[in-house]
ChimeraX commands (.cxc) that place a marker at each C-alpha (Angstrom):
marker #1 position -5.32,37.22,-4.81 radius 0.5
marker #1 position -2.33,36.21,-2.68 radius 0.5
marker #1 position -2.84,32.69,-1.40 radius 0.5
marker #1 position 0.31,32.81,0.75 radius 0.5
marker #1 position 0.96,29.15,-0.08 radius 0.5
marker #1 position 4.50,29.62,-1.37 radius 0.5
marker #1 position 6.91,27.28,0.48 radius 0.5
marker #1 position 4.05,25.67,2.42 radius 0.5
marker #1 position 4.08,21.87,2.62 radius 0.5
marker #1 position 1.09,19.92,1.36 radius 0.5
marker #1 position 0.07,16.25,1.32 radius 0.5
marker #1 position -2.51,15.09,-1.23 radius 0.5
marker #1 position -3.48,11.44,-0.94 radius 0.5
marker #1 position -4.69,9.55,-3.98 radius 0.5
marker #1 position -3.13,12.00,-6.40 radius 0.5
marker #1 position -1.83,10.09,-9.42 radius 0.5
marker #1 position -4.74,11.18,-11.64 radius 0.5
marker #1 position -8.01,13.07,-11.79 radius 0.5
marker #1 position -9.05,15.36,-8.96 radius 0.5
marker #1 position -6.11,14.49,-6.71 radius 0.5
marker #1 position -3.55,15.16,-9.41 radius 0.5
marker #1 position -5.22,18.46,-10.33 radius 0.5
marker #1 position -5.16,19.51,-6.67 radius 0.5
marker #1 position -1.45,18.68,-6.40 radius 0.5
marker #1 position -0.78,20.74,-9.53 radius 0.5
marker #1 position -2.82,23.59,-8.08 radius 0.5
marker #1 position -0.77,23.77,-4.90 radius 0.5
marker #1 position 2.56,23.39,-6.71 radius 0.5
marker #1 position 1.48,26.16,-9.07 radius 0.5
marker #1 position 1.14,28.42,-6.03 radius 0.5
marker #1 position 4.69,27.60,-4.96 radius 0.5
marker #1 position 3.89,24.93,-2.38 radius 0.5
marker #1 position 5.91,21.78,-1.84 radius 0.5
marker #1 position 3.77,18.71,-2.43 radius 0.5
marker #1 position 3.75,15.04,-1.47 radius 0.5
marker #1 position 1.45,12.62,-3.26 radius 0.5
marker #1 position 0.62,8.95,-2.85 radius 0.5
marker #1 position -1.30,6.34,-4.80 radius 0.5
marker #1 position -1.25,2.57,-5.15 radius 0.5
marker #1 position 0.27,2.32,-8.66 radius 0.5
marker #1 position 3.96,3.18,-8.91 radius 0.5
marker #1 position 3.97,3.82,-12.66 radius 0.5
marker #1 position 1.18,6.46,-12.72 radius 0.5
marker #1 position 2.57,7.90,-9.48 radius 0.5
marker #1 position 6.01,8.48,-11.01 radius 0.5
marker #1 position 4.44,10.08,-14.08 radius 0.5
marker #1 position 2.43,12.38,-11.82 radius 0.5
marker #1 position 5.50,13.26,-9.76 radius 0.5
marker #1 position 7.44,14.31,-12.84 radius 0.5
marker #1 position 4.55,16.44,-14.10 radius 0.5
marker #1 position 4.10,18.22,-10.77 radius 0.5
marker #1 position 7.86,18.81,-10.46 radius 0.5
marker #1 position 7.69,20.99,-13.57 radius 0.5
marker #1 position 6.33,23.75,-11.32 radius 0.5
marker #1 position 9.78,23.95,-9.71 radius 0.5
marker #1 position 8.86,23.10,-6.13 radius 0.5
marker #1 position 9.83,20.09,-4.02 radius 0.5
marker #1 position 7.76,17.03,-4.89 radius 0.5
marker #1 position 7.71,13.78,-2.90 radius 0.5
marker #1 position 5.84,10.70,-4.07 radius 0.5
marker #1 position 5.45,7.26,-2.52 radius 0.5
marker #1 position 3.20,4.27,-3.19 radius 0.5
marker #1 position 0.64,3.72,-0.44 radius 0.5
marker #1 position -2.58,1.79,0.00 radius 0.5
marker #1 position -4.44,4.28,2.18 radius 0.5
marker #1 position -6.73,1.49,3.35 radius 0.5
marker #1 position -3.74,-0.02,5.17 radius 0.5
marker #1 position -3.47,1.86,8.47 radius 0.5
marker #1 position 0.21,1.13,9.05 radius 0.5
marker #1 position 1.17,2.00,5.49 radius 0.5
marker #1 position -0.73,5.28,5.64 radius 0.5
marker #1 position 0.87,6.27,8.93 radius 0.5
marker #1 position 4.32,5.51,7.53 radius 0.5
marker #1 position 3.58,7.51,4.38 radius 0.5
marker #1 position 2.48,10.62,6.31 radius 0.5
marker #1 position 5.67,10.45,8.40 radius 0.5
marker #1 position 7.85,10.02,5.30 radius 0.5
marker #1 position 6.15,12.90,3.52 radius 0.5
marker #1 position 6.62,15.14,6.54 radius 0.5
marker #1 position 10.33,14.33,6.59 radius 0.5
marker #1 position 10.76,14.77,2.84 radius 0.5
marker #1 position 8.99,18.14,2.77 radius 0.5
marker #1 position 10.48,19.41,6.02 radius 0.5
marker #1 position 7.15,20.10,7.66 radius 0.5
marker #1 position 3.40,19.98,7.03 radius 0.5
marker #1 position 0.77,22.70,6.69 radius 0.5
marker #1 position -2.00,21.15,4.57 radius 0.5
marker #1 position -3.61,17.72,4.22 radius 0.5
marker #1 position -6.03,16.90,1.40 radius 0.5
marker #1 position -7.80,13.54,1.72 radius 0.5
marker #1 position -8.88,12.62,-1.79 radius 0.5
marker #1 position -9.09,8.83,-2.43 radius 0.5
marker #1 position -12.34,6.93,-2.80 radius 0.5
marker #1 position -13.13,3.24,-2.75 radius 0.5
marker #1 position -16.28,4.01,-4.80 radius 0.5
marker #1 position -18.45,1.58,-2.90 radius 0.5
marker #1 position -21.38,1.18,-5.27 radius 0.5
marker #1 position -23.00,-2.07,-4.24 radius 0.5
marker #1 position -25.17,-2.48,-1.15 radius 0.5
marker #1 position -23.22,-5.48,0.13 radius 0.5
marker #1 position -20.28,-6.25,2.38 radius 0.5
marker #1 position -17.69,-5.40,-0.26 radius 0.5
marker #1 position -19.30,-2.09,-1.23 radius 0.5
marker #1 position -19.56,-0.92,2.36 radius 0.5
marker #1 position -16.08,-2.13,3.26 radius 0.5
marker #1 position -14.52,-0.29,0.31 radius 0.5
marker #1 position -16.20,3.00,1.20 radius 0.5
marker #1 position -15.57,2.78,4.92 radius 0.5
marker #1 position -11.93,1.76,4.60 radius 0.5
marker #1 position -10.92,4.23,1.87 radius 0.5
marker #1 position -13.32,7.19,1.97 radius 0.5
marker #1 position -13.83,7.41,5.71 radius 0.5
marker #1 position -11.17,5.64,7.76 radius 0.5
marker #1 position -8.27,6.66,5.51 radius 0.5
marker #1 position -9.34,10.29,6.01 radius 0.5
marker #1 position -9.67,9.78,9.77 radius 0.5
marker #1 position -6.33,8.00,10.09 radius 0.5
marker #1 position -4.49,10.48,7.88 radius 0.5
marker #1 position -5.89,13.24,10.07 radius 0.5
marker #1 position -4.73,11.49,13.23 radius 0.5
marker #1 position -1.20,11.36,11.83 radius 0.5
marker #1 position -1.17,14.83,10.26 radius 0.5
marker #1 position -2.83,17.01,12.90 radius 0.5
marker #1 position 0.09,17.05,15.38 radius 0.5
marker #1 position 2.47,17.85,12.51 radius 0.5
marker #1 position 0.30,20.69,11.20 radius 0.5
marker #1 position -0.09,22.05,14.74 radius 0.5
marker #1 position 3.70,21.95,15.21 radius 0.5
marker #1 position 4.03,24.10,12.08 radius 0.5
marker #1 position 1.77,26.76,13.62 radius 0.5
marker #1 position -1.49,25.61,12.05 radius 0.5
marker #1 position -2.90,25.09,8.61 radius 0.5
marker #1 position -5.78,23.36,6.90 radius 0.5
marker #1 position -7.38,20.02,6.10 radius 0.5
marker #1 position -9.71,19.38,3.17 radius 0.5
marker #1 position -11.75,16.22,2.72 radius 0.5
marker #1 position -13.10,15.36,-0.72 radius 0.5
marker #1 position -16.71,14.29,-0.18 radius 0.5
marker #1 position -19.44,14.27,-2.85 radius 0.5
marker #1 position -22.89,15.66,-3.59 radius 0.5
marker #1 position -23.94,12.02,-3.05 radius 0.5
marker #1 position -23.41,12.73,0.64 radius 0.5
marker #1 position -25.88,15.62,0.51 radius 0.5
marker #1 position -28.84,13.79,-1.01 radius 0.5
marker #1 position -30.21,10.30,-1.56 radius 0.5
marker #1 position -27.79,8.01,-3.38 radius 0.5
marker #1 position -29.88,5.11,-4.66 radius 0.5
marker #1 position -27.29,3.90,-7.20 radius 0.5
marker #1 position -24.46,3.89,-4.66 radius 0.5
marker #1 position -25.77,3.50,-1.09 radius 0.5
marker #1 position -22.41,2.93,0.67 radius 0.5
marker #1 position -20.69,5.72,-1.22 radius 0.5
marker #1 position -23.37,8.28,-0.36 radius 0.5
marker #1 position -23.67,7.30,3.29 radius 0.5
marker #1 position -19.93,7.35,3.91 radius 0.5
marker #1 position -19.49,10.68,2.10 radius 0.5
marker #1 position -22.21,12.05,4.41 radius 0.5
marker #1 position -20.26,10.74,7.40 radius 0.5
marker #1 position -17.19,12.59,6.09 radius 0.5
marker #1 position -19.20,15.81,5.97 radius 0.5
marker #1 position -20.24,15.37,9.60 radius 0.5
marker #1 position -16.66,14.56,10.60 radius 0.5
marker #1 position -15.55,17.77,8.90 radius 0.5
marker #1 position -17.77,19.83,11.20 radius 0.5
marker #1 position -16.60,17.98,14.30 radius 0.5
marker #1 position -12.94,18.37,13.37 radius 0.5
marker #1 position -13.40,22.06,12.60 radius 0.5
marker #1 position -14.81,22.73,16.05 radius 0.5
marker #1 position -12.20,20.58,17.75 radius 0.5
marker #1 position -9.13,21.84,15.90 radius 0.5
marker #1 position -9.82,25.58,15.84 radius 0.5
marker #1 position -7.89,25.99,19.08 radius 0.5
marker #1 position -4.84,24.54,17.28 radius 0.5
marker #1 position -5.25,26.99,14.38 radius 0.5
marker #1 position -6.29,24.26,11.95 radius 0.5
marker #1 position -9.23,24.85,9.63 radius 0.5
marker #1 position -11.17,21.88,8.23 radius 0.5
marker #1 position -13.50,21.97,5.24 radius 0.5
marker #1 position -14.98,19.52,2.77 radius 0.5
marker #1 position -15.59,19.72,-0.95 radius 0.5
marker #1 position -18.58,17.95,-2.49 radius 0.5
marker #1 position -17.99,17.55,-6.22 radius 0.5
marker #1 position -20.74,16.65,-8.60 radius 0.5
marker #1 position -19.96,14.60,-11.71 radius 0.5
marker #1 position -16.34,15.29,-12.66 radius 0.5
marker #1 position -15.01,13.80,-15.88 radius 0.5
marker #1 position -11.38,12.91,-16.60 radius 0.5
marker #1 position -9.52,10.24,-18.52 radius 0.5
marker #1 position -9.76,6.89,-16.75 radius 0.5
marker #1 position -12.36,8.14,-14.29 radius 0.5
marker #1 position -15.89,6.94,-13.49 radius 0.5
marker #1 position -17.61,9.15,-16.05 radius 0.5
marker #1 position -15.05,8.49,-18.76 radius 0.5
marker #1 position -15.82,4.81,-18.26 radius 0.5
marker #1 position -19.57,5.45,-18.31 radius 0.5
marker #1 position -19.27,7.42,-21.56 radius 0.5
marker #1 position -17.72,4.36,-23.19 radius 0.5
marker #1 position -19.58,1.54,-21.46 radius 0.5
marker #1 position -22.86,2.87,-20.05 radius 0.5
marker #1 position -23.97,5.63,-22.38 radius 0.5
marker #1 position -27.53,5.77,-21.07 radius 0.5
marker #1 position -26.28,6.55,-17.56 radius 0.5
marker #1 position -23.75,9.10,-18.86 radius 0.5
marker #1 position -26.31,10.90,-21.00 radius 0.5
marker #1 position -28.87,10.88,-18.19 radius 0.5
marker #1 position -26.46,12.48,-15.73 radius 0.5
marker #1 position -25.27,14.98,-18.33 radius 0.5
marker #1 position -28.87,16.00,-18.98 radius 0.5
marker #1 position -29.33,16.69,-15.25 radius 0.5
marker #1 position -26.59,19.35,-15.18 radius 0.5
marker #1 position -27.94,22.82,-16.10 radius 0.5
marker #1 position -24.61,23.90,-17.62 radius 0.5
marker #1 position -24.76,20.95,-20.01 radius 0.5
marker #1 position -21.33,19.54,-19.24 radius 0.5
marker #1 position -19.44,17.54,-16.64 radius 0.5
marker #1 position -17.10,19.31,-14.25 radius 0.5
marker #1 position -13.32,19.37,-14.66 radius 0.5
marker #1 position -10.75,18.30,-12.04 radius 0.5
marker #1 position -9.08,21.72,-12.27 radius 0.5
marker #1 position -12.29,23.37,-11.08 radius 0.5
marker #1 position -12.24,21.26,-7.91 radius 0.5
marker #1 position -8.53,21.98,-7.50 radius 0.5
marker #1 position -9.12,25.74,-7.60 radius 0.5
marker #1 position -11.57,25.41,-4.73 radius 0.5
marker #1 position -9.23,23.21,-2.70 radius 0.5
marker #1 position -6.37,25.68,-3.07 radius 0.5
marker #1 position -8.63,28.57,-2.06 radius 0.5
marker #1 position -9.94,26.77,1.04 radius 0.5
marker #1 position -6.38,26.10,2.23 radius 0.5
marker #1 position -5.14,29.62,1.51 radius 0.5
marker #1 position -5.06,32.73,3.66 radius 0.5
marker #1 position -7.87,34.07,1.49 radius 0.5
marker #1 position -10.16,31.58,3.28 radius 0.5
marker #1 position -8.79,32.25,6.77 radius 0.5
marker #1 position -12.25,32.57,8.37 radius 0.5
marker #1 position -13.85,29.57,6.64 radius 0.5
marker #1 position -13.99,26.29,8.56 radius 0.5
marker #1 position -16.45,23.47,9.11 radius 0.5
marker #1 position -18.07,24.00,5.73 radius 0.5
marker #1 position -18.93,21.66,2.86 radius 0.5
marker #1 position -18.88,23.38,-0.50 radius 0.5
marker #1 position -20.71,21.74,-3.40 radius 0.5
marker #1 position -19.08,22.21,-6.78 radius 0.5
marker #1 position -21.51,20.72,-9.28 radius 0.5
marker #1 position -22.71,23.26,-11.84 radius 0.5
marker #1 position -26.15,23.25,-10.15 radius 0.5
marker #1 position -26.44,19.48,-10.67 radius 0.5
marker #1 position -28.26,18.99,-7.35 radius 0.5
marker #1 position -30.75,21.71,-8.28 radius 0.5
marker link #1:1,2 radius 0.2
marker link #1:2,3 radius 0.2
marker link #1:3,4 radius 0.2
marker link #1:4,5 radius 0.2
marker link #1:5,6 radius 0.2
marker link #1:6,7 radius 0.2
marker link #1:7,8 radius 0.2
marker link #1:8,9 radius 0.2
marker link #1:9,10 radius 0.2
marker link #1:10,11 radius 0.2
marker link #1:11,12 radius 0.2
marker link #1:12,13 radius 0.2
marker link #1:13,14 radius 0.2
marker link #1:14,15 radius 0.2
marker link #1:15,16 radius 0.2
marker link #1:16,17 radius 0.2
marker link #1:17,18 radius 0.2
marker link #1:18,19 radius 0.2
marker link #1:19,20 radius 0.2
marker link #1:20,21 radius 0.2
marker link #1:21,22 radius 0.2
marker link #1:22,23 radius 0.2
marker link #1:23,24 radius 0.2
marker link #1:24,25 radius 0.2
marker link #1:25,26 radius 0.2
marker link #1:26,27 radius 0.2
marker link #1:27,28 radius 0.2
marker link #1:28,29 radius 0.2
marker link #1:29,30 radius 0.2
marker link #1:30,31 radius 0.2
marker link #1:31,32 radius 0.2
marker link #1:32,33 radius 0.2
marker link #1:33,34 radius 0.2
marker link #1:34,35 radius 0.2
marker link #1:35,36 radius 0.2
marker link #1:36,37 radius 0.2
marker link #1:37,38 radius 0.2
marker link #1:38,39 radius 0.2
marker link #1:39,40 radius 0.2
marker link #1:40,41 radius 0.2
marker link #1:41,42 radius 0.2
marker link #1:42,43 radius 0.2
marker link #1:43,44 radius 0.2
marker link #1:44,45 radius 0.2
marker link #1:45,46 radius 0.2
marker link #1:46,47 radius 0.2
marker link #1:47,48 radius 0.2
marker link #1:48,49 radius 0.2
marker link #1:49,50 radius 0.2
marker link #1:50,51 radius 0.2
marker link #1:51,52 radius 0.2
marker link #1:52,53 radius 0.2
marker link #1:53,54 radius 0.2
marker link #1:54,55 radius 0.2
marker link #1:55,56 radius 0.2
marker link #1:56,57 radius 0.2
marker link #1:57,58 radius 0.2
marker link #1:58,59 radius 0.2
marker link #1:59,60 radius 0.2
marker link #1:60,61 radius 0.2
marker link #1:61,62 radius 0.2
marker link #1:62,63 radius 0.2
marker link #1:63,64 radius 0.2
marker link #1:64,65 radius 0.2
marker link #1:65,66 radius 0.2
marker link #1:66,67 radius 0.2
marker link #1:67,68 radius 0.2
marker link #1:68,69 radius 0.2
marker link #1:69,70 radius 0.2
marker link #1:70,71 radius 0.2
marker link #1:71,72 radius 0.2
marker link #1:72,73 radius 0.2
marker link #1:73,74 radius 0.2
marker link #1:74,75 radius 0.2
marker link #1:75,76 radius 0.2
marker link #1:76,77 radius 0.2
marker link #1:77,78 radius 0.2
marker link #1:78,79 radius 0.2
marker link #1:79,80 radius 0.2
marker link #1:80,81 radius 0.2
marker link #1:81,82 radius 0.2
marker link #1:82,83 radius 0.2
marker link #1:83,84 radius 0.2
marker link #1:84,85 radius 0.2
marker link #1:85,86 radius 0.2
marker link #1:86,87 radius 0.2
marker link #1:87,88 radius 0.2
marker link #1:88,89 radius 0.2
marker link #1:89,90 radius 0.2
marker link #1:90,91 radius 0.2
marker link #1:91,92 radius 0.2
marker link #1:92,93 radius 0.2
marker link #1:93,94 radius 0.2
marker link #1:94,95 radius 0.2
marker link #1:95,96 radius 0.2
marker link #1:96,97 radius 0.2
marker link #1:97,98 radius 0.2
marker link #1:98,99 radius 0.2
marker link #1:99,100 radius 0.2
marker link #1:100,101 radius 0.2
marker link #1:101,102 radius 0.2
marker link #1:102,103 radius 0.2
marker link #1:103,104 radius 0.2
marker link #1:104,105 radius 0.2
marker link #1:105,106 radius 0.2
marker link #1:106,107 radius 0.2
marker link #1:107,108 radius 0.2
marker link #1:108,109 radius 0.2
marker link #1:109,110 radius 0.2
marker link #1:110,111 radius 0.2
marker link #1:111,112 radius 0.2
marker link #1:112,113 radius 0.2
marker link #1:113,114 radius 0.2
marker link #1:114,115 radius 0.2
marker link #1:115,116 radius 0.2
marker link #1:116,117 radius 0.2
marker link #1:117,118 radius 0.2
marker link #1:118,119 radius 0.2
marker link #1:119,120 radius 0.2
marker link #1:120,121 radius 0.2
marker link #1:121,122 radius 0.2
marker link #1:122,123 radius 0.2
marker link #1:123,124 radius 0.2
marker link #1:124,125 radius 0.2
marker link #1:125,126 radius 0.2
marker link #1:126,127 radius 0.2
marker link #1:127,128 radius 0.2
marker link #1:128,129 radius 0.2
marker link #1:129,130 radius 0.2
marker link #1:130,131 radius 0.2
marker link #1:131,132 radius 0.2
marker link #1:132,133 radius 0.2
marker link #1:133,134 radius 0.2
marker link #1:134,135 radius 0.2
marker link #1:135,136 radius 0.2
marker link #1:136,137 radius 0.2
marker link #1:137,138 radius 0.2
marker link #1:138,139 radius 0.2
marker link #1:139,140 radius 0.2
marker link #1:140,141 radius 0.2
marker link #1:141,142 radius 0.2
marker link #1:142,143 radius 0.2
marker link #1:143,144 radius 0.2
marker link #1:144,145 radius 0.2
marker link #1:145,146 radius 0.2
marker link #1:146,147 radius 0.2
marker link #1:147,148 radius 0.2
marker link #1:148,149 radius 0.2
marker link #1:149,150 radius 0.2
marker link #1:150,151 radius 0.2
marker link #1:151,152 radius 0.2
marker link #1:152,153 radius 0.2
marker link #1:153,154 radius 0.2
marker link #1:154,155 radius 0.2
marker link #1:155,156 radius 0.2
marker link #1:156,157 radius 0.2
marker link #1:157,158 radius 0.2
marker link #1:158,159 radius 0.2
marker link #1:159,160 radius 0.2
marker link #1:160,161 radius 0.2
marker link #1:161,162 radius 0.2
marker link #1:162,163 radius 0.2
marker link #1:163,164 radius 0.2
marker link #1:164,165 radius 0.2
marker link #1:165,166 radius 0.2
marker link #1:166,167 radius 0.2
marker link #1:167,168 radius 0.2
marker link #1:168,169 radius 0.2
marker link #1:169,170 radius 0.2
marker link #1:170,171 radius 0.2
marker link #1:171,172 radius 0.2
marker link #1:172,173 radius 0.2
marker link #1:173,174 radius 0.2
marker link #1:174,175 radius 0.2
marker link #1:175,176 radius 0.2
marker link #1:176,177 radius 0.2
marker link #1:177,178 radius 0.2
marker link #1:178,179 radius 0.2
marker link #1:179,180 radius 0.2
marker link #1:180,181 radius 0.2
marker link #1:181,182 radius 0.2
marker link #1:182,183 radius 0.2
marker link #1:183,184 radius 0.2
marker link #1:184,185 radius 0.2
marker link #1:185,186 radius 0.2
marker link #1:186,187 radius 0.2
marker link #1:187,188 radius 0.2
marker link #1:188,189 radius 0.2
marker link #1:189,190 radius 0.2
marker link #1:190,191 radius 0.2
marker link #1:191,192 radius 0.2
marker link #1:192,193 radius 0.2
marker link #1:193,194 radius 0.2
marker link #1:194,195 radius 0.2
marker link #1:195,196 radius 0.2
marker link #1:196,197 radius 0.2
marker link #1:197,198 radius 0.2
marker link #1:198,199 radius 0.2
marker link #1:199,200 radius 0.2
marker link #1:200,201 radius 0.2
marker link #1:201,202 radius 0.2
marker link #1:202,203 radius 0.2
marker link #1:203,204 radius 0.2
marker link #1:204,205 radius 0.2
marker link #1:205,206 radius 0.2
marker link #1:206,207 radius 0.2
marker link #1:207,208 radius 0.2
marker link #1:208,209 radius 0.2
marker link #1:209,210 radius 0.2
marker link #1:210,211 radius 0.2
marker link #1:211,212 radius 0.2
marker link #1:212,213 radius 0.2
marker link #1:213,214 radius 0.2
marker link #1:214,215 radius 0.2
marker link #1:215,216 radius 0.2
marker link #1:216,217 radius 0.2
marker link #1:217,218 radius 0.2
marker link #1:218,219 radius 0.2
marker link #1:219,220 radius 0.2
marker link #1:220,221 radius 0.2
marker link #1:221,222 radius 0.2
marker link #1:222,223 radius 0.2
marker link #1:223,224 radius 0.2
marker link #1:224,225 radius 0.2
marker link #1:225,226 radius 0.2
marker link #1:226,227 radius 0.2
marker link #1:227,228 radius 0.2
marker link #1:228,229 radius 0.2
marker link #1:229,230 radius 0.2
marker link #1:230,231 radius 0.2
marker link #1:231,232 radius 0.2
marker link #1:232,233 radius 0.2
marker link #1:233,234 radius 0.2
marker link #1:234,235 radius 0.2
marker link #1:235,236 radius 0.2
marker link #1:236,237 radius 0.2
marker link #1:237,238 radius 0.2
marker link #1:238,239 radius 0.2
marker link #1:239,240 radius 0.2
marker link #1:240,241 radius 0.2
marker link #1:241,242 radius 0.2
marker link #1:242,243 radius 0.2
marker link #1:243,244 radius 0.2
marker link #1:244,245 radius 0.2
marker link #1:245,246 radius 0.2
marker link #1:246,247 radius 0.2
marker link #1:247,248 radius 0.2
marker link #1:248,249 radius 0.2
view
């Protein structure tokens, strides 16, 4: 399948590890130029070097996406470094677990408003390039009750609704917008890696709820993200695709 992503320019926020890093690798593997950001400079530089092995242009810059001014400056710098912009993937999460001010603030600032603000900055640039695609990383927690993580689930649901609104609004500018709702994805240093080591009852309970008997892999989410931003998905917009190994079922 020809994705027609060669020489396209892609921003992936929150991409120094896990799902974001896998998505950046996925686009670079298709010949796209990629810009990534994250808060930690050390992991970010390691990620940049790994992605550069694909032979495309790679730009990386530290950015706290919860800081509106910093995010706006990062999008502008990435656009300049890549020489244009066709795709935006909003990946970071504040993982607001607790039903208190801090939990809600983390989810709203990082999961929701960073995606909104990045879109505000990126949409005119994508439109200037003739169109493209935006993907928001939501969660299956936004598709069902989320009793362990109320802020996380509610804000991921808001992101799903925003996806539909954007899709309808941006179609006239030839920009498609979709969301991905991963189930439990395991990777080194991630939430489920931590649970395996420190909360085995929770880990085993979630694992038992997945019919395939395993956690998902970041590369599986990346494959979907690349597809949704490719010409192969040219008539898909406004959708949220769950990728969870039937976990919700």
